[in-house]
BADO-946814 format. One record per atom (N, C-alpha, C): residue in one letter; x negated, y negated, z. Coordinates in steps of 0.02 Angstrom, whole numbers, padded with zeros to 5 digits, always signed. Layout:
<atoms>
aXYZ ...
</atoms>
This chain:
<atoms>
a-04395-03039-02632 a-04353-02989-02586 a-04291-02955-02632 f-04264-03000-02679 f-04214-02967-02724 f-04238-02903-02760 q-04305-02917-02787 q-04332-02867-02825 q-04342-02794-02795 s-04339-02803-02738 s-04344-02734-02702 s-04271-02701-02675 t-04218-02731-02699 t-04160-02705-02669 t-04131-02649-02715 h-04084-02609-02697 h-04057-02551-02732 h-04020-02572-02792 v-03983-02631-02787 v-03953-02664-02844 v-04006-02683-02898 f-04050-02719-02879 f-04105-02732-02930 f-04134-02675-02970 q-04150-02631-02924 q-04185-02572-02955 q-04140-02528-02991 n-04077-02518-02981 n-04035-02479-03013 n-03978-02506-03037 h-03986-02571-03071 h-03922-02601-03097 h-03900-02566-03149 a-03936-02529-03191 a-03912-02500-03251 a-03873-02438-03236 t-03884-02405-03179 t-03839-02351-03152 t-03777-02382-03116 l-03788-02433-03077 l-03730-02458-03034 l-03682-02494-03079 l-03696-02530-03130 l-03657-02574-03171 l-03652-02528-03236 g-03592-02540-03271 g-03561-02508-03328 g-03597-02550-03383 n-03590-02525-03445 n-03611-02562-03495 n-03562-02630-03502 n-03601-02690-03527 n-03564-02747-03526 n-03536-02769-03455 h-03563-02753-03404 h-03543-02776-03340 h-03601-02813-03312 w-03588-02860-03269 w-03631-02908-03240 w-03607-02933-03174 i-03657-02966-03139 i-03640-02984-03068 i-03653-03063-03072 w-03590-03102-03053 w-03597-03180-03037 w-03641-03185-02962 a-03695-03217-02973 a-03730-03228-02907 a-03734-03305-02891 d-03761-03329-02839 d-03775-03392-02819 d-03843-03422-02848 s-03860-03478-02843 s-03923-03510-02875 s-03985-03485-02858 a-03984-03442-02799 a-04050-03415-02770 a-04072-03355-02805 y-04034-03326-02850 y-04041-03266-02886 y-04072-03289-02948 p-04115-03242-02980 p-04147-03250-03047 p-04086-03237-03098 l-04097-03272-03159 l-04051-03254-03215 l-04086-03184-03244 e-04038-03138-03255 e-04055-03075-03288 e-03990-03059-03336 p-04003-03024-03384 p-03944-03006-03421 p-03886-02975-03387 w-03888-02941-03324 w-03840-02919-03282 w-03824-02963-03219 c-03866-03012-03208 c-03854-03057-03150 c-03847-03121-03170 i-03795-03160-03170 i-03787-03225-03199 i-03775-03274-03137 p-03826-03319-03127 p-03812-03373-03068 p-03792-03428-03108 p-03765-03480-03073 p-03742-03551-03106 p-03802-03585-03135 f-03786-03627-03178 f-03837-03676-03215 f-03865-03714-03164 k-03931-03723-03166 k-03962-03781-03123 k-03985-03843-03174 k-03976-03901-03145 k-03997-03951-03179 k-04060-03955-03199 p-04088-03969-03262 p-04155-03971-03273 p-04188-04030-03258 p-04251-04033-03233 p-04287-04097-03210 p-04282-04140-03266 n-04260-04205-03237 n-04251-04268-03274 n-04198-04254-03333 g-04149-04212-03317 g-04101-04199-03372 g-04028-04195-03333 a-03979-04164-03380 a-03915-04162-03354 a-03884-04095-03385 l-03836-04065-03346 l-03807-04007-03382 l-03749-04031-03439 t-03745-03986-03483 t-03692-03994-03526 t-03630-03989-03503 s-03571-04010-03535 s-03508-04002-03511 s-03484-03927-03507 n-03512-03884-03555 n-03492-03816-03553 n-03540-03786-03495 q-03596-03799-03480 q-03628-03778-03419 q-03590-03792-03348 k-03568-03866-03351 k-03532-03887-03292 k-03470-03852-03283 g-03427-03829-03339 g-03366-03795-03345 g-03385-03722-03322 f-03433-03691-03333 f-03451-03637-03315 f-03463-03633-03239 n-03511-03677-03218 n-03520-03688-03141 n-03453-03691-03097 t-03412-03739-03128 t-03342-03746-03098 t-03301-03682-03093 t-03306-03645-03142 t-03268-03582-03139 t-03295-03531-03099 l-03359-03521-03097 l-03407-03482-03049 l-03377-03505-02970 s-03379-03572-02965 s-03371-03598-02897 s-03298-03580-02878 r-03248-03578-02916 r-03174-03565-02900 r-03172-03489-02880 v-03207-03453-02928 v-03202-03375-02907 v-03236-03357-02840 r-03293-03393-02825 r-03324-03382-02767 r-03277-03410-02707 v-03252-03459-02708 v-03200-03480-02652 v-03148-03434-02647 r-03118-03415-02697 r-03063-03369-02696 r-03092-03297-02657 v-03150-03272-02685 v-03182-03205-02644 v-03194-03222-02571 e-03215-03288-02549 e-03230-03310-02485 e-03159-03306-02438 h-03109-03330-02468 h-03047-03346-02444 h-03019-03265-02428 t-03037-03220-02476 t-03005-03149-02465 t-03046-03121-02408 f-03106-03129-02404 f-03143-03101-02350 f-03121-03135-02284 a-03105-03199-02289 a-03078-03234-02223 a-03008-03198-02194 a-02966-03184-02256 a-02902-03165-02232 a-02901-03090-02204 l-02951-03058-02239 l-02951-02982-02208 l-02988-02987-02147 k-03043-03024-02131 k-03065-03030-02056 k-03012-03064-02015 g-02967-03103-02039 g-02924-03135-01994 g-02868-03076-01974 r-02850-03025-02009 r-02805-02973-01992 r-02853-02922-01964 f-02902-02904-01975 f-02943-02843-01945 f-03002-02861-01915 q-03000-02879-01857 q-03060-02898-01806 q-03114-02854-01821 s-03110-02792-01835 s-03159-02743-01833 s-03206-02762-01897 l-03185-02807-01940 l-03224-02821-01993 l-03275-02883-01986 r-03249-02918-01932 r-03286-02986-01910 r-03365-02960-01905 e-03379-02923-01868 e-03449-02902-01845 e-03451-02832-01853 l-03452-02800-01907 l-03453-02734-01917 l-03515-02703-01902 r-03531-02690-01844 r-03602-02655-01827 r-03601-02584-01821 h-03636-02566-01863 h-03644-02493-01876 h-03716-02488-01904 p-03757-02441-01874 p-03825-02435-01908 p-03819-02409-01980 m-03856-02441-02033 m-03855-02413-02097 m-03924-02396-02114 q-03929-02324-02097 q-04004-02291-02108 q-03999-02236-02166 n-03944-02230-02189 n-03947-02175-02244 n-03880-02186-02288 e-03873-02141-02336 e-03808-02142-02378 e-03742-02129-02341 n-03755-02088-02292 n-03691-02073-02255 n-03673-02138-02222 d-03710-02174-02188 d-03694-02234-02148 d-03660-02279-02197 l-03696-02288-02262 l-03654-02334-02316 l-03591-02308-02334 q-03575-02249-02335 q-03517-02218-02359 q-03461-02237-02298 y-03488-02217-02232 y-03443-02235-02174 y-03418-02319-02186 i-03461-02352-02183 i-03447-02435-02185 i-03396-02444-02239 s-03420-02423-02307 s-03383-02428-02369 s-03312-02403-02351 y-03300-02344-02332 y-03223-02312-02320 y-03192-02359-02269 w-03228-02390-02219 w-03191-02430-02157 w-03167-02484-02191 v-03208-02520-02236 v-03181-02584-02273 v-03125-02568-02316 i-03133-02519-02359 i-03080-02490-02406 i-03015-02479-02378 c-03017-02443-02316 c-02959-02429-02275 c-02929-02496-02252 c-02962-02543-02232 c-02939-02612-02212 c-02904-02646-02267 i-02936-02640-02330 i-02909-02671-02390 i-02837-02634-02404 i-02839-02569-02403 i-02778-02529-02408 i-02727-02553-02374 l-02731-02556-02309 l-02683-02573-02255 l-02663-02640-02263 h-02716-02685-02280 h-02695-02760-02293 h-02638-02770-02344 n-02648-02729-02407 n-02605-02730-02470 n-02536-02702-02440 m-02544-02648-02403 m-02477-02616-02375 m-02438-02657-02340 i-02469-02692-02291 i-02438-02747-02251 i-02406-02804-02283 i-02441-02820-02341 i-02414-02888-02383 i-02354-02845-02410 r-02358-02791-02439 r-02293-02757-02477 r-02240-02753-02421 f-02252-02730-02362 f-02198-02725-02317 f-02170-02786-02297 e-02207-02836-02284 e-02189-02902-02269 e-02143-02932-02326 e-02166-02932-02380 e-02122-02953-02439 e-02058-02920-02441 h-02059-02860-02439 h-02002-02822-02439 h-01947-02835-02383 r-01967-02853-02335 r-01933-02871-02272 r-01917-02942-02270 g-01949-02979-02311 g-01931-03055-02322 g-01966-03098-02263 i-02015-03068-02236 i-02040-03101-02169 i-02079-03170-02193 f-02108-03165-02248 f-02135-03234-02261 f-02091-03274-02320 g-02040-03260-02331 g-01990-03287-02377 g-02000-03357-02392 g-02016-03404-02418 g-02034-03476-02435 g-02083-03508-02377 t-02104-03475-02328 t-02145-03511-02280 t-02220-03506-02287 g-02236-03472-02343 g-02305-03458-02350 g-02319-03387-02351 s-02376-03363-02368 s-02392-03297-02388 s-02427-03267-02326 t-02436-03198-02322 t-02465-03167-02270 t-02532-03187-02277 n-02564-03198-02328 n-02634-03220-02337 n-02648-03280-02302 d-02597-03328-02314 d-02605-03406-02272 d-02597-03385-02198 w-02559-03344-02174 w-02553-03328-02110 w-02621-03303-02081 a-02647-03254-02124 a-02710-03226-02097 a-02772-03269-02092 l-02773-03318-02143 l-02816-03374-02142 l-02814-03422-02087 r-02744-03443-02075 r-02731-03480-02018 r-02751-03457-01948 n-02745-03383-01943 n-02754-03344-01881 n-02817-03311-01886 q-02865-03326-01920 q-02930-03292-01926 q-02961-03280-01854 g-02949-03330-01804 g-02991-03328-01746 g-02931-03290-01690 a-02885-03266-01705 a-02836-03238-01657 a-02856-03176-01637 n-02853-03157-01583 n-02865-03083-01556 n-02822-03038-01572 l-02755-03056-01571 l-02703-02999-01584 l-02662-03027-01645 i-02634-02975-01670 i-02595-02996-01741 i-02531-02962-01718 s-02479-03003-01710 s-02410-02974-01697 s-02379-02943-01758 s-02346-02887-01748 s-02307-02853-01810 s-02243-02856-01800 p-02198-02857-01853 p-02127-02859-01844 p-02097-02797-01801 e-02050-02813-01765 e-02013-02754-01735 e-01976-02712-01789 p-01984-02645-01777 p-01949-02601-01829 p-01872-02617-01824 e-01838-02593-01884 e-01766-02610-01887 e-01727-02557-01848 
</atoms>
């Protein structure tokens, strides 16, 4: 299935020189697609391979937490349902997500400036804790 995707077929165009994608173990090893090392049959991973897998795992967890924080703040991202039948649909969805990221970063800066989360945790911590909340309260204007 992966071989029929746009990314697989056009990786040279989509990725710059010396760029690659970290993937999970379900993906094949390619010069541009790097999954974690798998334990060989009747063998063990080297310490370098284990270290690589640990680093990859940490990055993946950070990315998953970032998605959770965004979904906690912007409910529209939880189940973004829009038909994707052409390039315009993909652009629309991409812009939607990018706008949410920009707004998220603006809110973080605003809250830091106002001292809203001053020693009690970050706004990302708040978004992760409140991922299931329907409404997100915003500070009163000064």
